[in-house]
C-alpha positions in Angstrom: 0.0 0.1 -0.1 3.2 2.1 1.2 6.2 3.2 -0.6 9.8 2.6 1.7 9.5 6.3 2.0 5.9 6.7 2.8 7.0 5.2 6.7 6.9 7.7 9.0 10.5 7.6 11.3 9.7 9.2 14.7 11.5 11.7 16.3 12.3 13.2 19.7 9.8 16.3 20.4 11.9 16.5 23.1 14.3 17.3 22.0 13.6 18.9 18.7 12.0 21.5 21.1 15.1 21.9 23.2 16.8 22.2 19.4 14.1 25.1 18.6 14.5 26.8 21.8 17.9 27.4 21.4 17.9 28.5 17.9 15.3 31.0 18.1 16.4 32.1 21.5 19.1 32.8 20.1 17.6 35.0 17.6 15.6 36.3 20.5 18.6 37.1 22.0 20.6 39.0 19.0 17.4 40.8 18.4 17.6 41.8 22.2 21.3 42.8 22.3 20.0 45.3 18.6 17.1 46.9 21.0 20.0 47.3 23.6 22.9 49.3 21.3 19.7 51.1 20.3 19.0 52.6 23.9 19.4 56.7 24.1 21.8 56.5 27.8 23.7 53.9 27.7 22.3 50.7 30.0 25.2 48.6 30.3 25.7 45.1 28.2 23.2 43.4 30.8 20.9 45.0 29.4 20.4 42.7 27.0 18.8 41.1 29.7 17.2 42.9 32.6 15.8 46.2 30.4 15.3 43.6 26.7 15.3 40.1 28.3 11.7 40.0 27.6 12.6 39.5 23.5 15.3 36.8 23.8 12.3 35.1 26.6 9.5 35.4 24.3 11.3 33.9 21.4 12.8 31.0 23.0 9.2 29.7 24.3 8.2 30.5 20.6 10.7 28.1 19.1 10.3 26.0 21.9 6.6 25.9 21.5 6.9 25.2 17.9 9.0 22.7 17.5 7.9 20.0 20.4 4.1 20.9 18.9 4.9 20.2 14.8 7.1 17.0 16.0 4.8 15.9 18.6 2.1 16.5 16.3 3.6 14.0 13.8 4.7 11.4 16.4 1.0 11.4 17.3 -0.6 11.4 13.6 2.6 9.1 12.2 2.9 11.5 9.3 4.7 15.1 8.6 2.4 17.1 6.9 1.5 20.9 6.5 -0.8 20.4 9.1 1.6 19.8 11.4 3.0 23.0 10.7 -0.3 25.3 11.2 -1.3 23.7 13.9 2.4 24.2 15.8 2.6 27.5 13.8 -0.7 28.5 15.6 -0.1 28.2 19.1 4.2 29.3 18.4 2.4 32.5 17.3 -0.7 33.3 20.1 2.9 32.6 22.6 3.7 35.6 21.0 0.1 36.8 21.0 0.2 36.3 25.0 2.0 39.5 25.9 -0.7 41.8 25.5 -3.1 39.7 27.4 -5.6 40.2 24.7 -7.6 37.5 23.3 -8.3 38.4 19.9 -4.9 39.3 19.7 -3.7 35.9 20.4 -5.6 34.6 18.2 -5.2 36.8 15.5 -1.3 36.3 16.1 -2.1 32.7 16.1 -4.0 32.7 12.7 -1.9 34.5 11.4 1.4 32.4 12.2 -0.4 29.5 10.8 -1.3 30.4 7.6 2.2 31.8 7.1 4.8 29.3 8.2 1.8 26.6 6.6 2.0 28.0 2.9 5.6 28.3 3.4 5.4 24.5 4.5 3.5 23.6 1.4 5.2 25.2 -1.4 8.5 23.4 -0.4 9.7 25.1 2.5 12.3 26.8 0.6 12.6 30.2 -0.6 14.3 29.4 -3.8 11.6 27.0 -5.1 10.2 23.7 -4.7 12.7 21.4 -2.8 11.0 17.9 -2.5 12.2 14.8 -3.9 11.7 13.4 -6.6 12.2 9.3 -7.9 14.3 10.5 -10.9 18.6 9.9 -11.4 20.1 13.5 -11.3 21.7 12.0 -15.1 18.7 11.2 -16.5 17.3 13.8 -15.5 19.9 16.4 -17.2 19.7 13.6 -20.0 15.9 14.6 -21.1 16.9 18.0 -20.5 19.2 18.2 -23.2 16.9 16.3 -25.7 13.6 18.3 -25.0 15.5 21.8 -24.9 18.0 20.2 -27.9 17.5 22.7 -31.6 18.5 22.0 -34.8 21.3 23.0 -36.1 18.8 25.0 -39.5 17.0 27.2 -36.6 20.4 27.5 -34.7 22.1 29.0 -38.1 19.0 30.7 -38.8 19.0 32.6 -35.9 22.8 33.3 -35.2 24.1 33.9 -38.7 26.2 31.7 -41.0 30.0 31.3 -40.0 29.8 33.4 -36.6 33.0 33.6 -35.1 34.2 30.4 -36.5 32.3 28.0 -35.1 28.8 27.4 -36.8 28.8 26.6 -39.9 25.8 25.2 -42.0 27.0 22.1 -44.3 27.6 23.7 -47.4 29.1 27.5 -45.4 32.5 27.1 -47.7 30.9 26.6 -50.7 28.7 29.4 -50.0 32.1 31.6 -49.1 33.5 30.6 -51.7 30.7 32.3 -54.1 30.2 35.4 -52.3 34.8 35.3 -52.0 34.2 35.2 -56.3 31.2 37.7 -56.6 33.1 40.5 -53.8 35.6 40.2 -54.9 36.9 38.2 -57.9 38.7 35.7 -56.3 38.2 31.8 -57.6 39.1 30.0 -54.3 38.8 25.9 -55.0 36.9 24.6 -51.9 39.0 21.9 -50.1 37.6 19.4 -47.1 38.4 17.7 -44.5 37.1 14.7 -44.3 39.9 12.4 -46.4 36.6 10.3 -47.6 35.3 13.8 -49.3 
């Protein structure tokens, strides 16, 4: 019924949640340091944790909640798809909205984050385009593209012109060249073939 690639392998949700906490918390620490450096008065280095430490905590909580809930939901459903990302995105966005203390903002932030992250995951999870693995070999794909994109020599010569750069020649180029030289300069040139069988 399902192939070997479709078999879900469970992951450790706590480990992934801790990893998400550290990575996104590190990004929060970076933003907190930027906020600290933009203060009008000199507040010291520890203000990253004391004055703007809420940024670090909220980012760490969002990263941990997102990764833990995504992997836990995938483990429970035994499927790794866009629904896991949508639900965990809603939970992570809701954590961001908790600081306001207003329920509509919590739900709105959760819904917005769920839509953005689910769309990103559904479209391949990368900014450079679709990145799903295909069954075909890279060599076979490149050979197919070469055959599919190959143009006839006559079309190339018609577009670029005959004799361009001394590399692209039609089959009767030498005879046409000798004829042009005879007409233009009055010089008779005997065409010679490099093929020993000709």
